[in-house]
C-alpha positions as CSV (number, residue, x, y, z in Angstrom):
1,X,-23.8,-41.4,20.9
2,X,-24.3,-39.7,17.4
3,X,-24.8,-41.0,13.7
4,X,-22.4,-40.3,10.8
5,X,-25.2,-40.0,7.6
6,X,-22.4,-40.1,4.0
7,X,-22.6,-41.2,1.0
8,X,-25.9,-38.7,-0.5
9,X,-25.2,-37.0,-3.8
10,X,-27.1,-36.5,-7.3
11,X,-27.3,-38.7,-9.6
12,X,-29.2,-39.4,-12.9
13,X,-31.8,-41.9,-14.0
14,X,-30.8,-45.1,-13.5
15,X,-27.5,-44.5,-11.2
16,X,-26.4,-45.8,-8.2
17,X,-25.6,-44.6,-5.0
18,X,-24.4,-46.2,-0.8
19,X,-25.4,-44.7,1.8
20,X,-23.2,-44.6,5.1
21,X,-24.3,-44.2,8.7
22,X,-21.5,-44.7,11.5
23,X,-22.5,-45.4,15.1
24,X,-20.3,-43.7,17.0
25,X,-20.0,-43.5,21.4
26,X,-22.1,-46.9,20.9
27,X,-21.2,-49.5,23.3
28,X,-20.0,-52.6,19.7
29,X,-22.2,-55.3,21.8
30,X,-25.4,-52.6,21.5
31,X,-25.2,-51.8,17.8
32,X,-24.8,-55.6,16.6
33,X,-28.3,-56.4,18.6
34,X,-30.1,-52.7,17.8
35,X,-32.3,-52.2,15.1
36,X,-31.2,-51.3,11.8
37,X,-33.0,-48.5,9.6
38,X,-33.4,-45.9,7.6
39,X,-35.8,-43.7,6.4
40,X,-36.2,-39.8,3.8
41,X,-38.4,-37.8,3.8
42,X,-39.0,-35.8,0.2
43,X,-39.4,-32.4,-0.4
44,X,-43.4,-31.7,1.1
45,X,-43.8,-34.6,1.8
46,X,-43.4,-37.1,5.8
47,X,-40.8,-39.0,6.2
48,X,-41.4,-42.8,5.5
49,X,-39.9,-46.0,6.7
50,X,-37.1,-47.5,3.2
51,X,-35.8,-50.4,5.1
52,X,-34.6,-52.4,8.1
53,X,-32.7,-55.2,9.9
54,X,-34.1,-56.0,12.6
55,X,-32.6,-57.4,15.6
56,X,-33.6,-61.2,14.9
57,X,-31.5,-60.5,11.3
58,X,-35.6,-60.3,8.9
59,X,-34.4,-57.3,6.6
60,X,-37.8,-55.2,5.3
61,X,-38.4,-52.4,2.7
62,X,-40.7,-50.8,2.2
63,X,-42.3,-52.3,-1.2
64,X,-40.6,-49.5,-4.0
65,X,-37.7,-50.0,-3.6
66,X,-37.6,-53.7,-2.7
67,X,-35.5,-55.3,-5.8
68,X,-33.3,-51.7,-6.2
69,X,-32.4,-51.6,-2.7
70,X,-29.6,-53.1,-0.2
71,X,-29.5,-52.9,3.3
72,X,-26.5,-53.9,5.1
73,X,-24.6,-53.0,8.0
74,X,-20.2,-54.0,9.2
75,X,-20.1,-54.8,13.3
76,X,-16.6,-54.2,12.9
77,X,-17.1,-50.7,11.7
78,X,-20.3,-50.3,13.9
79,X,-21.8,-48.8,10.2
80,X,-25.2,-49.2,9.0
81,X,-25.0,-49.1,5.0
82,X,-27.7,-48.9,2.0
83,X,-26.4,-49.1,-1.7
84,X,-29.4,-48.1,-3.8
85,X,-29.6,-48.7,-7.0
86,X,-31.3,-48.6,-10.8
87,X,-32.4,-45.4,-9.2
88,X,-35.6,-43.3,-9.7
89,X,-36.4,-39.9,-9.6
90,X,-39.2,-40.3,-6.9
91,X,-36.4,-41.3,-4.3
92,X,-35.3,-38.5,-3.8
93,X,-34.9,-36.9,-0.2
94,X,-33.2,-36.7,3.1
95,X,-32.4,-40.0,3.5
96,X,-31.8,-40.8,7.2
97,X,-30.8,-43.7,9.2
98,X,-31.9,-45.1,12.7
99,X,-31.0,-47.2,15.6
100,X,-33.1,-48.3,17.8
101,X,-31.5,-49.7,21.4
102,X,-34.1,-51.3,23.0
103,X,-36.5,-48.2,23.9
104,X,-34.2,-45.1,22.5
105,X,-33.8,-44.5,18.9
106,X,-31.2,-42.1,17.4
107,X,-30.6,-40.5,14.3
108,X,-28.2,-39.5,12.1
109,X,-28.0,-35.9,10.7
110,X,-29.8,-37.0,7.2
111,X,-27.7,-36.9,3.4
112,X,-30.0,-35.7,0.7
113,X,-30.0,-38.0,-2.2
114,X,-31.3,-36.3,-5.7
115,X,-32.5,-38.0,-8.7
116,X,-32.4,-36.6,-12.2
117,X,-34.5,-38.2,-14.9
């Protein structure tokens, strides 16, 4: 299984980006039953949780991104998305997608988001 993340870039504060993460080599039924998440790591900081879509369909966000970020998925494409609006300089980080399939955790390679003021 490989997770291919894309969509990062450089934007000004207030701008938007949509990140994508495609799961290659994962069986469709496994993807649809997995927990999907996004994390980020800012320079000099630890990796932190951003958003998740649980196996029961519950969606959770880090407090600082609520109302600005939206996690979604397309089962037919085995892809999870993170739509980011009203970006702030504090959102600058490497963003990683994560898929949890029971006891297995898969990570994407990261995509860089830079927000300038």
